Residue, then its C-alpha position, 0 to 999 in steps of 0.5 A: s500500500f501507499t500513503i500520501s500525506l499533504r500539508t495544507v500550507d504546501n498547497i499541493t494536489v495529487m491526481i492519480k488517473l488512468r492513462p488515455g486509451v487504456s482499458p480500466s482493468c486495473q483500479t485503485r482501492v481506498k479501504n473498501d472503495i475501488r476507484s479508477e481515479l484518485k484525487i488527494k487534496p491539500g491537508e489530506n492523508v490517504t492510504f491506497t493500493f492497486t488491484c494489479s501488480t503493474p500499475e505503471k502500465y495503467f496509471i499516470m500521476e500529476i502533482q500540482k503546486n500553486i504558488d501565488c506571488v501576488l497575494g503572498p511571498c514567493p518561495f524563491g530558491d531551489v524547487h523540490l520534488y514533493p511529497p516523497g514516497l510516491p508510487r512508481l508511476n509516470r508522473t508530472f510535476i506542475w508549478d503554477v506561479k502567479a506573479s504581477t506583470k510589473a515584476g519578472l520571474e527567473l527560472r535558473f537551471s542547474t547544470p547540465w542545463l537545458r536544450q530546446i526540442e521541436p514539438g513531437e520530439t522526445c528526449p533521450d532519457v524521457v525527462s522533459y521540461n515544458i515552460n508556459s508564460c501567463i500574462d493576464k489570462a493569456t498563456v504562451n508556450i515558451g518551449t519544451f526542453c530536455r536536459n544536457g543543453s546550453v539554456s541556463r536561464i529563462k526570464l519571464l514577464g508575469g506568471v509561469v507554469m513549469s512542468l517536469h515530466l518523469p518516467w515511472d523508472s526515473p531515478l531523478t530526485t531533484s527538480g533541477f531548477s530554482i525560482a528567483n525574483r527579478a525586475s520587469i524585463k519589458r518583454l515576453c521572455i529572455i532566454e539565456s544560452i551559454l555556449k562553451g567550445e565548439s557547439s551548436i544550438t537550435l532554438m524556436s520562437p514561443n508557440y512554435p510552430l504556431g504563431f508568435p504573439e501579436d506585437e510582442l518582443m522577446t530576446w535570446q542572450f548568447v554567452i560565448p567566449s571572446n576567442m570563439r566565433a558564432s554564426v546565426f542561421f534561420h532554417n524555418y520562418s514565416l511572416s504574419n500580415c502586418e497592419r502596423k510596424e514591421e516584423r524584424v530581428e535586432y542584434y547587439l553585436p560586439g564591436s559594432l558601431s551601429n547597435p542594434e543592427v536590424f535585419k529582415l527574417s529573409d536576410s542572411q543573418p550575421a556570422n563570424i561573430a566574435g564573442s557574446f551577442n543578443l538576438s531579439l524578435q519583434g512582432c507587429d500589429q496583425d491584420a484582424q481578418n487575416p493575421g497570418i503566423l510569425r514563427l522562427l526556427f534558427q541555429v547558432v553555431v560556435q566555432h574556433p577561428q579558422v586558420d585562414e579566416n583572413v584569406t580571401h579568394l577572388v572570384d571574378l565573374s564580371k566577364e561571364w554571362n548568364m552563369t551562377v556559381t553555388i558553393h555548398f555542403e556535400g549532398w546539397p540540395s537533396r540532403i539536409p545536414l544534421m544540426s549536430e554536424p560540423i559547420c562549413l561556412i562560406c562568407k561574402n564578407p566578414r559578417t555574411c556567411d552561410r552554408v550555401l552561397t550563390l554567386v551570379s555572373g557580372a560581378v566580382y566577389k571576395i570570399s572566405f571560408l570558415c571551415k576546418d575541412l574544405s573537402r566537405l564543400r562542393i561547387t555547382a555551376e550553371k550556364g545558359i547559352s541561347c540563340i537569339d539571332i539565327r544568322w549570328c548563332q549559326r556562325k559561332i562555335y561555343s567552347l563548353l569549358v569550365p572557367k579557370v576562375i572556378t577550378q582555381l578555388p580550393i573547392r572541388l567542382h561537383k557539377f557544371i551544367w550547360k543549358l542550351l536553348a535552340p530556336d525552332l528549326i535550329n538544332i544543336e551540335i556537340t563535338s569533341p574534335s581531339l578527345k572524342l567521346q566514349q559512351h558509358v555502357p556496361e561493357q565499356r565503362c568510363n574510368t575518367s575523372y569526369s563525365y558528361s550527362i546529356v539530356s534532350a528535353t521538350p516541354e512534353t518529353e525528355l530524352n536521356v541521350g546518355v553518359f559520355c566521357p573523353g577518350g572514345s570514338i564519337e566525334k559529333i552528336q547532333m540533337r533536336n530540341n533544348i539540351t542540358i549537358s552536366l559535367k560531373t567530376f569524380g575524385k581530385g583528378f579533374l584539376n589536372e584533366s580540366n586543362h585538356q577539355d575540348l567539348k564544343m557546341s554550335f547551332v546547326p540546321h534542322i535534322k530529321d532524326e531526334c539524335t545523330f551520332t558521328v562515330s570515328p572509332d580507333p581501328k584497334a578498339k572495339v566500340y559499343l554503342q547503345t540507344p538513348n534512354w537506356p535502360y528505359g527504352l526509346p520514347p515512341y516514334v523516336s528515330i536515332s542514327w549513327y554514322v560510322i566512318v571506316p578507314s580506307k584500308q580497313v574493313a568494319h565488323l558490325g554486330f548486335s548484342k541480341d538477336r531481336m529488338g524485343i518489343a511488340c508494337e501497338t501502332g506503327r512499326a519499329y525498324v533497324n536500317i543499315k546501309e553503306e555510304t557508297l553508290g549502289a549499296e543495298e539497304t538492310v532493313r529489319r522490323e521488330d518482328e524479324l531477326l536482327p542482321e547477323p554480324r557483317n563486314m562493312y567496307h565503306d562508311f555506313w549508317v545504322n538507324v533505329s526507329n521506334c513505334k509505339p510499343v505495347d505496355k511493358t515492352q521497351l526498345t533498347l538496342q546495343f551494337w558493336v563495331t570492330f576493325a581489321d585490315k583489308q585482305i587482298d586475294l592472291g589470285v588478284i595479285i597474280a592477275v594484276v602482275a600478269g596484266a602489268g607484264v602484258l601491258m609492258a610487252i605491248g608497250l615495248t612492241v609498239c615502240c619497236v614498230k614505231k621506231k622501225k617505221k620512222k626509219s623506213q619512211n624518212p626521207m620519202v617525198g612525193v610518194y604516190n598513194p594508190n588508196v585515195n579516192t578522188q571522188m567528191p562525196g555524194k557525186q557518183g559517176l563524176f569520172t566516166k573514164g576507164r581509170k575512175n576506180n583505180e585512183s591512180h591519178v591521186y598523189a600524196v605530196i609532202d609540202d616541205a620547203v626544207v626539201y627543195g628550198h636550197l635548189l630554188k635559191e641556187s636557180n638562175g633561171s628567169v622563170a619565177p616558180e609558182v608555189d601552192v597553185y594547182r592547175p587542172f589538166d585540160g589534155p586527154i587522159g590516158s591509162l597511166p596516172p599523170s605526174p604531179p606538177p613540178f614543185s617549181f611551178r607552185k607559188d604562194i598566192k597573197h590575198s588582199p582583204n577585199t579579194e573574194e574567196p574563189l568560187p566552189l568547184t563545179d562538177t566537170d568531166h575534168d580529172t581532179y587530183t587530191f594532195a595530202h599537204q602536211k603542215s606543222g601543228q595543223s590537222e583537219d579531220n575529213g571524216d569518212t567522206n567516201e565510206k558510203n560510196n567506196a569500199d576502199t579506205s584512204t590510208s596515207l603512207l605517212e600514217n604516223k604524221e598529221q595530215d591535211d587534205l586539200v581539195e582544190 
């Protein structure tokens, strides 16, 4: 049995009642009276028992002491847990202290002091304090606290309701706080925290997460050694709708010439504060119809001064355009660091520091770091490139390089993002002229210090082109729509490899496919290529092409990693097309319901195209193929045939040379040779000669007119007869059976024509004999065609067939 004896002077009431939600299978028994609830008032002495052996599972106990400091003296000093001898139940001690608003009460906590927790959070030892301030009839919840913290004192205006919650098995025998009287503090409360060494504390405004009282003022006092540095971070806040005044925070900072320093809740709060300081929260007069909520949750971090706290780093973004640089903690923004983690701060100036700092292009910054381990910080940058004037865009090549202003910082680059915006009918081309790109596939993984993730996006769809790294075979990627390229680093090697970046970008005319790759593989390597959006499959109706360049002295071997596409089409058809880039090449086409082509040799540059349909549910088009190279093999029979052909050609050439040389010797110096094979008949004039030798052409001569032959004779002649040169006179005498002799050379002479001299009339058809001479002139020839082919079966063949000839018909 248990006996509780309460003195009247103590003004204590004890209430034992069932825990909420528990069935009344256990009762209290006072003498013969069984009750589910027992109340013991001041001045009573009650002995009772429980009807079960484990009453802590069913009952809780409240011990409330009322203290009136308005009508009587206050029992200042340590607060004791009274009465003794209570049953081991979950219990709550409540001290309800009434005091005038003209005076203040101070709750002073013994070490290890208190730590404020958020609503719903529990303390590790399940021992908690709850503090409420009572002004007139209004009650404000100052907060809930656990033991082992930095909150050493809380000063309150007016009365206070203090609660201590203890579990049934707690060994705690003292309250851990005392009450003292103080003068009016002229504000809702003052919470004092003592921070020794490197530490962090989280605090909340009264009534959090509900609203701070209207037009109220409260203060947090932070006692910090002067050799330490403190920084304030607002993690969660909201503002009410003010009719008058403005919600704000005010700081009293050591060494400041402008105390109090006023900040908005949306501002970056002071950091790198040397020593103790005060922070006050001021409310406003709220709109009665729509008051809103003013609340604040913030953190104060205390650190040792950093070794390089006075070292600044120049970040010159004045020449950059449309770029942001964010310096942040590792894991940002998806991971929120625990408040117990060591803090790394980035400072724009000595008092403006934060865990995350964003710098924008067009300005110059001097930043410093408050961080023991800079390896816990990262940089994420983003740059936008868009085309406004198409005529200018298509002539410009952009280098997608990480600026040196970023790589020179002592912070590791996590990611650099380029957002490329192309206008309608203009596409984007990515090239890597020297390094080339390698697609990251399971059979060919990237092992470089950085990689590129390329995504093609429209407002409706997004195509993950793939992950690529330098040192591959892809020279060029052409894509439609807007493109996002993300460079992501791995390890510290990027600082050395960043000097060799060669990724470039340009705007190009419209392409028919969603994406086109130009591949120029290393002849000694096996190249794996796969469709974008791996492993989730190509979007419906998307077409992708690869253009593979084959070296002239090699042959490519093309094969697919599986024998079928592995999809079924709901609408449309899916195709794989293969075609060599050569005249007359046949195109290989396979549908989704057919086997993919067997591995084959490709002797010229070739195309591989994959076009998707709309697949049925749960089927996706994913294809991978590979390309290898080998030297071209020349057949032995072909070599023998080529050598034999060359020998035959050489023999023919030697024979022709010998014949020509022999003929040249035999024909020199033949002059005035009779040619019996020349037909003197005019084309189309059959029957012109009616005499007996009209068909034997014996009257036709071939004459070489070379002045060198007879010139010396003419010069030596003393005769009075002037020779006629180049004049043919028809023969008017009778024609016999023997061919006439040609006129002597001495009777031929040049005829000079004046400009007004008329051309001689064409010859008329007569019965006179006509002679034809072949007159050779240097550098001149005239082709008479086959003028007599139809009229005479004989062909005209000159004995001087190896020389050019002119046929003069007069």
